[in-house]
PAVEXTOR-501822 format. One line per field, with one value per residue: x negated, y, z of N, C-alpha, C in turn; residue in one letter; residue number from 1; chain. Coordinates in Angstrom, 2 decimals. Each point is the difference from the previous one (the first is absolute). Layout:
N
n_xx c(X|...)
n_yy c(Y|...)
n_zz c(Z|...)
ca_xx c(X|...)
ca_yy c(Y|...)
ca_zz c(Z|...)
c_xx c(X|...)
c_yy c(Y|...)
c_zz c(Z|...)
code c(A|...)
pos c(NUM|...)
unit c(A|...)
This chain:
187
n_xx c(22.73|-0.19|-0.83|0.90|0.98|-0.71|-0.26|1.27|0.26|-0.94|-0.59|-0.49|-1.15|-0.16|-0.81|-0.93|0.58|-0.02|-1.15|-0.52|0.62|-0.29|-1.22|-0.01|0.63|-0.79|-1.03|0.38|0.20|-1.19|-0.26|0.94|-1.13|0.11|0.86|-0.29|-0.97|1.11|0.33|-0.67|0.86|1.07|-0.22|1.07|-0.70|-0.38|-0.50|-0.95|0.09|-0.71|0.61|-0.99|0.49|-1.32|0.21|-1.01|0.67|-0.55|0.92|-1.13|0.16|-0.87|0.42|0.26|1.12|0.21|-0.42|0.99|-0.32|1.23|1.07|1.06|0.47|1.12|0.30|0.94|-0.41|0.71|-0.72|1.12|-0.07|-0.59|0.71|0.95|-0.24|-0.07|1.02|0.62|-0.42|0.38|1.08|0.25|-0.38|0.60|1.11|0.10|0.54|-0.60|0.59|0.03|1.10|-0.87|0.39|1.29|-0.35|0.02|-1.20|0.02|-0.24|-0.22|-0.59|-0.23|-1.16|0.29|-1.33|-0.17|0.51|-0.71|1.13|-0.46|-1.14|0.84|-0.27|-0.08|0.75|-0.74|0.39|1.19|-0.36|1.32|-0.82|0.64|-0.47|-0.15|0.26|-0.90|0.39|-1.22|-0.11|-1.09|0.85|0.82|0.09|-1.21|0.43|-0.91|0.48|-0.47|1.24|0.05|-0.60|-1.07|0.76|0.16|0.23|-0.18|0.26|-0.90|0.69|-1.07|-0.12|1.27|-0.21|-0.88|0.89|0.89|-0.10|1.23|-0.86|0.73|0.10|-1.31|-0.30|0.73|-0.33|-1.04|-0.67|0.88|-0.06|-1.32|-0.05|0.79|-0.93|-0.58|0.83|-0.46|1.22)
n_yy c(7.11|1.25|0.06|-0.78|0.77|1.01|-0.67|-0.36|1.24|0.16|0.34|-1.08|0.66|-0.79|-1.04|0.90|0.84|-1.00|-0.48|1.20|0.19|-1.25|0.17|1.21|-0.45|-1.07|0.80|0.84|-1.15|-0.21|1.26|0.15|-0.25|-0.39|0.96|-0.76|0.84|0.00|-0.30|-0.73|-0.79|0.73|1.08|0.70|0.27|1.27|-0.11|0.86|-0.13|1.01|0.35|0.57|1.13|0.10|-0.38|0.88|0.38|-0.47|0.29|0.06|-0.74|0.55|-1.24|0.51|-0.69|0.22|1.22|0.49|0.39|0.49|-0.68|0.76|0.00|-0.63|-0.16|-0.88|-0.61|-0.98|0.74|-0.03|1.34|-1.01|0.53|0.27|-1.21|-0.46|0.76|-0.38|-1.21|0.22|0.63|-0.94|-0.91|0.78|0.50|-0.81|1.08|0.11|-1.01|-0.72|-0.71|-0.76|-0.93|-0.09|-0.69|-1.21|0.38|-0.50|-1.31|-0.02|-1.15|0.84|-0.53|0.08|0.22|-0.71|1.02|1.01|0.43|1.25|-0.69|-0.51|-1.27|-0.14|-1.03|-0.91|0.46|-0.04|0.70|0.05|0.22|1.16|0.02|1.35|0.29|0.83|1.26|0.57|1.31|-0.02|0.94|-0.97|0.74|-0.47|-0.88|-0.16|-1.20|0.73|-0.26|0.24|1.14|-0.13|-0.28|0.97|-0.72|0.66|-1.15|-0.22|-0.58|0.03|1.27|-0.12|-0.80|0.85|0.91|-0.93|-0.21|-0.17|-0.96|-0.61|1.14|0.12|-1.28|-0.05|1.11|0.71|-1.05|-0.79|0.85|-0.01|-1.33|0.06|0.93|-1.00|-0.54|1.09|0.31)
n_zz c(16.63|-0.37|1.00|0.57|-0.50|0.44|1.10|0.11|-0.36|0.88|-1.14|0.57|0.25|1.07|0.08|0.39|-0.86|-0.85|0.49|-0.05|-1.16|-0.30|0.38|-0.55|-1.09|0.07|0.24|-0.96|-0.65|0.56|-0.22|0.92|0.60|-1.27|0.29|1.04|0.39|0.78|-1.27|0.87|-0.63|-0.36|-0.77|-0.37|-1.11|-0.18|-1.18|-0.34|-1.34|0.51|-1.15|-0.70|-0.48|-0.18|1.21|0.22|1.02|1.13|0.90|0.67|1.04|0.85|-0.02|1.17|0.07|-1.30|0.44|-0.75|-1.18|0.18|-0.41|-0.17|1.22|0.33|1.29|-0.24|1.16|-0.59|-0.82|-0.72|0.00|-0.60|-0.98|0.90|0.41|-1.22|-0.29|1.11|-0.28|-1.24|0.35|0.87|-0.89|-0.91|0.60|-1.03|-0.46|-1.17|0.59|-1.09|-0.02|-0.59|0.84|0.22|-1.07|0.53|0.36|1.26|0.16|1.35|0.33|1.02|0.17|1.32|0.05|1.11|0.63|0.33|0.59|0.05|0.01|-0.89|0.41|-1.34|0.26|-0.58|-1.17|-0.59|-1.06|0.03|-1.04|-0.10|-1.27|0.07|-1.28|0.59|-0.19|-0.02|0.23|-0.76|-0.37|0.41|1.07|0.46|0.94|0.86|0.24|1.04|0.28|-1.27|-0.43|-0.72|-1.03|-0.92|-1.10|-1.13|-0.58|-0.94|-0.91|-0.77|0.24|-0.06|-1.06|-0.47|0.31|-0.32|1.30|-0.53|-0.18|0.92|0.61|-0.24|0.24|1.09|0.51|0.31|-0.43|0.68|1.01|-0.19|-0.12|1.03|0.23|-0.65|0.90|0.66|-0.38)
ca_xx c(-1.13|-0.56|-1.38|0.11|0.39|-1.19|-1.04|0.55|-0.02|-1.38|-0.63|-1.40|-1.02|-0.96|0.30|-0.04|1.24|1.08|-0.05|0.25|1.43|0.73|-0.32|0.70|1.43|0.27|-0.21|1.13|1.23|-0.09|-0.47|0.76|-0.90|-1.19|-0.31|-0.53|-1.32|0.12|-0.20|-1.47|-0.47|0.01|1.06|0.00|-0.81|0.07|-1.21|0.14|-1.10|0.24|-0.80|0.22|0.88|-0.65|-0.09|-1.36|-0.58|0.85|-0.24|-0.32|-0.37|-0.99|0.80|-0.85|0.05|-0.59|-1.34|-0.09|0.87|1.14|1.24|0.76|1.13|0.32|1.05|1.39|0.55|1.42|0.51|0.10|-0.25|-1.43|-0.52|-0.13|-1.16|-1.20|-0.12|-0.34|-1.36|-0.92|-0.02|-0.64|-1.40|-0.82|0.33|0.66|1.41|0.77|-0.15|1.31|-0.02|0.00|1.23|0.47|-0.09|-1.19|-1.17|-0.79|0.28|-1.14|-0.08|-1.36|-0.46|-0.54|-0.77|0.11|-0.73|0.41|0.69|0.31|-0.52|0.69|-0.27|1.11|-0.33|0.10|1.37|0.16|0.83|0.81|-0.16|0.61|-0.81|0.67|-0.87|0.32|-0.79|-0.28|-0.93|-1.32|-0.07|0.59|-1.04|-0.10|-0.45|-0.22|0.85|-1.03|0.41|0.05|-1.07|-1.09|-0.28|1.02|-0.61|0.41|-0.96|0.40|0.59|-1.11|-0.67|0.77|-0.38|-1.37|-0.02|0.55|-0.92|0.82|-0.06|1.30|0.92|-0.45|0.29|1.39|1.00|-0.32|-0.21|1.33|0.72|-0.53|0.44|1.44|0.19|0.05|1.38|0.95|0.26)
ca_yy c(0.92|0.35|-0.55|-1.39|-0.04|0.47|-1.04|-1.10|0.43|0.27|-0.96|-0.09|0.28|-1.13|-1.16|0.48|0.64|-0.99|-0.72|0.94|0.34|-1.15|0.03|1.14|-0.25|-1.06|0.52|0.95|-0.76|-0.72|0.85|1.25|1.08|0.11|1.39|0.57|-0.55|-0.84|-1.36|-0.03|-0.95|0.74|1.06|0.75|1.22|0.57|0.63|0.80|0.19|1.39|0.38|1.34|-0.02|-0.66|-1.46|-0.49|0.08|-0.48|0.64|-0.99|0.46|-0.85|-0.61|-0.25|-1.38|-0.92|0.48|-0.13|0.84|-0.83|0.66|0.47|-0.87|-0.16|-0.89|0.40|0.49|-0.02|0.65|-0.93|0.79|-0.07|1.07|1.13|-0.29|0.23|1.48|0.55|-0.39|0.76|1.32|-0.06|-0.46|0.79|1.40|0.34|0.37|-0.07|-1.35|-0.49|-1.33|-0.16|-0.73|-0.45|-1.46|-0.59|-0.12|-1.19|-0.70|-0.69|-0.45|0.42|-0.41|1.12|-0.57|0.65|1.27|0.94|1.19|0.87|-0.64|-1.26|-1.05|-0.43|-1.35|-0.24|-0.21|0.21|1.13|-0.35|1.36|0.48|1.16|0.90|0.84|1.40|0.91|1.23|0.80|0.15|1.38|0.04|-0.06|-1.25|0.12|-1.27|-0.35|-0.51|-1.25|-1.06|-0.06|1.01|0.59|-0.07|0.48|-0.54|-0.88|-0.57|-1.36|-0.94|0.53|-0.46|-1.40|-0.01|0.64|-0.88|-1.05|-1.20|-0.74|-0.64|1.09|0.45|-1.06|-0.46|1.03|1.23|-0.21|-0.25|1.27|0.77|-0.66|0.28|1.36|-0.08|-0.37|1.07|0.98)
ca_zz c(0.16|-1.30|-0.19|-0.31|-1.43|-0.82|0.04|-0.81|-1.41|-0.39|-0.92|0.36|-1.00|-0.08|0.88|1.40|0.31|-0.03|1.30|1.11|-0.07|0.62|1.43|0.62|0.04|1.00|1.32|0.27|0.24|1.29|1.07|0.07|0.47|-0.94|-0.27|1.23|0.31|1.13|-0.53|0.03|-1.08|-1.28|-0.11|-1.25|-0.13|-1.34|-0.48|-1.20|-0.87|-0.38|-1.16|-0.51|-1.18|-1.14|0.43|-0.16|1.33|1.09|1.30|1.04|1.35|0.68|1.11|1.22|0.45|-0.98|-0.35|-1.47|-0.81|-0.30|-0.29|1.13|0.33|1.43|0.46|-0.20|1.30|0.00|-1.17|-1.12|-1.22|-0.05|-0.79|0.95|0.84|-0.84|-0.20|1.26|0.36|-0.83|0.56|1.28|-0.05|-0.97|0.00|-1.26|0.20|-1.25|-0.52|-0.51|-0.60|-1.47|-0.10|1.34|0.02|0.57|-0.88|0.30|1.29|0.55|1.37|0.32|1.33|0.79|1.10|1.31|0.12|1.03|-0.47|1.15|1.24|0.29|-0.98|-0.84|-0.53|-1.42|-0.48|-1.44|-0.53|-1.20|-0.51|-1.24|-0.46|-0.95|-0.79|0.23|-0.71|0.67|-0.68|0.61|0.51|1.35|1.03|0.70|1.40|0.68|1.12|0.92|0.63|-1.01|-0.98|0.17|-1.29|-1.04|-1.22|-1.29|-0.64|-1.26|0.23|0.25|1.19|1.18|0.26|0.56|1.35|1.02|0.50|0.30|-1.31|-0.31|-0.46|-1.30|-0.98|-0.08|0.12|-0.67|-1.44|-0.54|-0.03|-1.16|-1.21|-0.23|-0.53|-1.48|-0.38|0.43|-1.07)
c_xx c(-0.65|-1.39|0.00|0.33|-1.18|-1.08|0.50|-0.13|-1.40|-0.60|-1.47|-0.94|-0.95|0.39|0.01|1.32|1.16|0.05|0.32|1.46|0.85|-0.22|0.71|1.47|0.36|-0.17|1.17|1.30|0.04|-0.32|0.71|-0.88|-1.19|-0.36|-0.55|-1.35|-0.02|0.03|-1.48|-0.58|-0.16|1.04|-0.23|-0.81|0.23|-1.30|0.26|-1.31|0.26|-0.97|0.27|0.89|-0.64|-0.15|-1.41|-0.73|1.04|-0.47|-0.23|-0.32|-1.08|0.64|-0.87|0.00|-0.74|-1.38|-0.23|0.92|1.19|1.19|0.70|1.13|0.22|1.16|1.41|0.61|1.50|0.65|0.02|-0.20|-1.55|-0.66|-0.18|-1.17|-1.31|-0.25|-0.49|-1.49|-1.08|-0.13|-0.77|-1.52|-0.91|0.27|0.63|1.47|0.83|-0.31|1.43|-0.20|-0.15|1.29|0.42|-0.02|-1.29|-1.09|-0.76|0.46|-1.22|0.32|-1.46|-0.33|-0.64|-0.76|0.31|-0.85|0.47|0.70|0.46|-0.31|0.68|-0.24|1.29|-0.48|0.13|1.44|0.07|0.81|0.69|0.24|0.69|-0.79|0.80|-1.06|0.48|-0.95|-0.16|-1.03|-1.32|-0.18|0.62|-1.09|0.06|-0.41|-0.03|1.01|-0.88|0.34|-0.15|-1.26|-1.06|-0.39|1.17|-0.64|0.57|-1.14|0.45|0.53|-1.15|-0.74|0.76|-0.38|-1.40|-0.03|0.48|-1.04|0.72|0.09|1.34|0.94|-0.41|0.41|1.52|1.08|-0.36|-0.22|1.37|0.75|-0.50|0.42|1.49|0.26|0.12|1.42|1.02|0.08|-0.16)
c_yy c(0.25|-0.53|-1.47|-0.21|0.41|-1.10|-1.18|0.31|0.19|-1.12|-0.07|0.15|-1.18|-1.08|0.47|0.63|-0.98|-0.68|0.93|0.41|-1.07|0.06|1.13|-0.25|-1.04|0.53|0.95|-0.74|-0.66|0.91|1.38|1.19|0.19|1.44|0.72|-0.66|-0.83|-1.49|-0.13|-0.97|0.75|1.07|0.80|1.27|0.55|0.71|0.81|-0.03|1.36|0.37|1.47|-0.04|-0.67|-1.50|-0.56|0.15|-0.45|0.61|-1.07|0.70|-0.97|-0.45|-0.33|-1.45|-0.94|0.45|-0.04|1.08|-0.91|0.87|0.50|-0.98|-0.11|-0.88|0.55|0.53|0.13|0.66|-1.06|0.70|0.05|1.02|1.23|-0.22|0.29|1.48|0.65|-0.27|0.80|1.43|0.04|-0.26|0.83|1.45|0.42|0.25|-0.31|-1.41|-0.49|-1.43|0.08|-0.75|-0.42|-1.49|-0.45|-0.13|-1.27|-0.57|-0.77|-0.53|0.21|-0.48|1.20|-0.70|0.73|1.23|0.83|1.17|0.76|-0.67|-1.31|-1.02|-0.39|-1.36|-0.06|-0.31|0.28|1.28|-0.47|1.36|0.20|1.25|0.73|0.79|1.45|0.90|1.30|0.76|0.07|1.38|0.16|-0.11|-1.33|0.29|-1.43|-0.11|-0.67|-1.35|-1.19|-0.11|1.06|0.64|-0.18|0.49|-0.67|-0.75|-0.34|-1.40|-0.99|0.43|-0.45|-1.46|-0.04|0.56|-0.89|-1.05|-1.26|-0.81|-0.62|1.07|0.44|-1.01|-0.26|1.14|1.25|-0.16|-0.25|1.29|0.89|-0.64|0.27|1.40|-0.03|-0.32|1.07|1.02|1.42)
c_zz c(-1.33|-0.21|-0.33|-1.47|-0.85|-0.07|-0.87|-1.48|-0.56|-0.85|0.35|-1.19|-0.22|1.02|1.47|0.34|-0.03|1.34|1.15|0.04|0.71|1.53|0.70|0.09|1.03|1.41|0.43|0.30|1.38|1.18|-0.02|0.40|-0.91|-0.33|1.23|0.28|1.25|-0.40|-0.19|-0.98|-1.34|0.10|-1.27|0.11|-1.41|-0.29|-1.23|-0.78|-0.61|-1.15|-0.36|-1.26|-1.25|0.23|-0.24|1.35|1.04|1.28|1.07|1.32|0.55|1.30|1.15|0.37|-0.95|-0.46|-1.51|-0.67|-0.42|-0.39|1.28|0.28|1.49|0.27|-0.29|1.27|0.03|-1.17|-1.15|-1.33|-0.11|-0.90|0.87|0.94|-0.77|-0.18|1.34|0.35|-0.90|0.55|1.33|-0.10|-0.91|0.08|-1.28|0.27|-1.25|-0.63|-0.41|-0.54|-1.53|-0.35|1.39|0.12|0.68|-1.03|0.16|1.32|0.40|1.40|0.40|1.41|0.68|1.17|1.27|0.15|1.16|-0.65|1.21|1.32|0.38|-1.08|-0.72|-0.61|-1.52|-0.40|-1.48|-0.22|-1.27|-0.67|-1.34|-0.38|-1.04|-0.74|0.20|-0.77|0.79|-0.87|0.74|0.56|1.38|1.03|0.72|1.43|0.63|1.11|0.98|0.62|-0.95|-0.79|0.29|-1.34|-0.96|-1.30|-1.25|-0.62|-1.38|0.30|0.30|1.26|1.28|0.34|0.59|1.40|1.10|0.42|0.40|-1.31|-0.39|-0.53|-1.41|-1.06|-0.21|0.02|-0.82|-1.47|-0.65|-0.17|-1.19|-1.30|-0.32|-0.55|-1.50|-0.45|0.34|-1.08|0.44)
code c(M|K|I|L|D|D|I|R|A|Y|V|P|F|N|E|Q|E|E|K|D|K|R|F|I|L|D|F|L|A|K|N|D|D|A|F|L|R|E|N|R|V|A|H|M|T|A|S|A|W|V|V|N|P|A|R|D|K|V|L|L|V|Y|H|R|I|Y|D|S|W|S|W|T|G|G|H|A|D|G|E|T|D|L|L|A|V|A|L|R|E|V|R|E|E|T|G|V|R|H|V|R|P|V|S|E|E|I|Y|S|L|E|V|L|T|V|D|G|H|E|K|R|G|E|Y|V|S|S|H|L|H|L|N|V|T|Y|L|L|E|A|S|E|E|D|S|L|S|V|C|E|A|E|N|S|G|V|G|W|Y|T|L|E|G|A|L|A|A|S|S|E|P|W|F|V|R|R|I|Y|R|K|L|N|D|K|L|Q|T|V|G)
pos c(1|2|3|4|5|6|7|8|9|10|11|12|13|14|15|16|17|18|19|20|21|22|23|24|25|26|27|28|29|30|31|32|33|34|35|36|37|38|39|40|41|42|43|44|45|46|47|48|49|50|51|52|53|54|55|56|57|58|59|60|61|62|63|64|65|66|67|68|69|70|71|72|73|74|75|76|77|78|79|80|81|82|83|84|85|86|87|88|89|90|91|92|93|94|95|96|97|98|99|100|101|102|103|104|105|106|107|108|109|110|111|112|113|114|115|116|117|118|119|120|121|122|123|124|125|126|127|128|129|130|131|132|133|134|135|136|137|138|139|140|141|142|143|144|145|146|147|148|149|150|151|152|153|154|155|156|157|158|159|160|161|162|163|164|165|166|167|168|169|170|171|172|173|174|175|176|177|178|179|180|181|182|183|184|185|186|187)
unit c(A|A|A|A|A|A|A|A|A|A|A|A|A|A|A|A|A|A|A|A|A|A|A|A|A|A|A|A|A|A|A|A|A|A|A|A|A|A|A|A|A|A|A|A|A|A|A|A|A|A|A|A|A|A|A|A|A|A|A|A|A|A|A|A|A|A|A|A|A|A|A|A|A|A|A|A|A|A|A|A|A|A|A|A|A|A|A|A|A|A|A|A|A|A|A|A|A|A|A|A|A|A|A|A|A|A|A|A|A|A|A|A|A|A|A|A|A|A|A|A|A|A|A|A|A|A|A|A|A|A|A|A|A|A|A|A|A|A|A|A|A|A|A|A|A|A|A|A|A|A|A|A|A|A|A|A|A|A|A|A|A|A|A|A|A|A|A|A|A|A|A|A|A|A|A|A|A|A|A|A|A|A|A|A|A|A|A)
């Protein structure tokens, strides 16, 4: 499976990614259903850090469940091409049509905790998202639209503004700041 090879080849950026990479690979080795959300302990997801061509702004959505400005992303739902999942989620959640990978390589890895919540009137128990993030690029000129089922806002933020906009301190410290810092290493 290509995604397994991609995760194995991925060079972690920091200690969090080193540990999360080992966790993800171990979980995938032991769980045939890791790409399905029916695995209620943990399942694969894909996210996108969407930047403008100048790479000084990032596209965020106001996520209804988390009540915070956040990146785009979603469940694999059986799909193992996680780049395709990330691209699909950006289009669905933001309305942006002209989005492309800066690189087809993995940009970041995370194991994310998801608190129990209601979705479409049904309770979803707490679980883990084994997340693969891709760096994508879109134009600020592309029209934006809200996906009513997922979010209540879409907008471009400066890199620092994105950190200030999020009301999830752990994401700001451990994930979003890391994604911004990594932009300095992208050619």
